[in-house]
C-alpha positions, 0 to 999 in steps of 0.5 A, spaced: 439 090 090 443 087 085 448 091 081 452 089 075 460 088 076 465 092 072 467 086 068 459 085 066 459 093 064 465 093 060 463 086 056 456 089 055 459 096 052 464 092 047 458 088 045 454 094 044 460 097 040 461 091 036 453 091 034 454 098 031 460 096 027 465 101 031 469 094 033 471 088 029 469 081 031 476 079 031 481 074 035 483 079 040 476 082 041 474 075 042 480 073 047 478 080 051 471 078 052 473 071 054 477 074 059 472 079 062 467 073 062 472 069 067 473 075 071 466 076 071 465 069 074 471 071 079 467 077 081 460 073 082 464 068 086 467 073 091 461 077 092 457 070 094 463 069 099 462 076 102 454 075 102 455 068 106 460 071 111 455 076 112 450 072 113 454 067 118 456 073 122 448 075 123 447 068 126 
């Protein structure tokens, strides 16, 4: 079962608001989206480490 991380959910929400013209696509928003992408990558890496450790413990 895969679930979306909080940074992914936040990014999707911001993109939805941009599409509905609730937010302007400016430098501040681009910077925030970039930071969310970076954080999302870190979360994915941490999840992968946890899953690998769990797998190793089962052996």
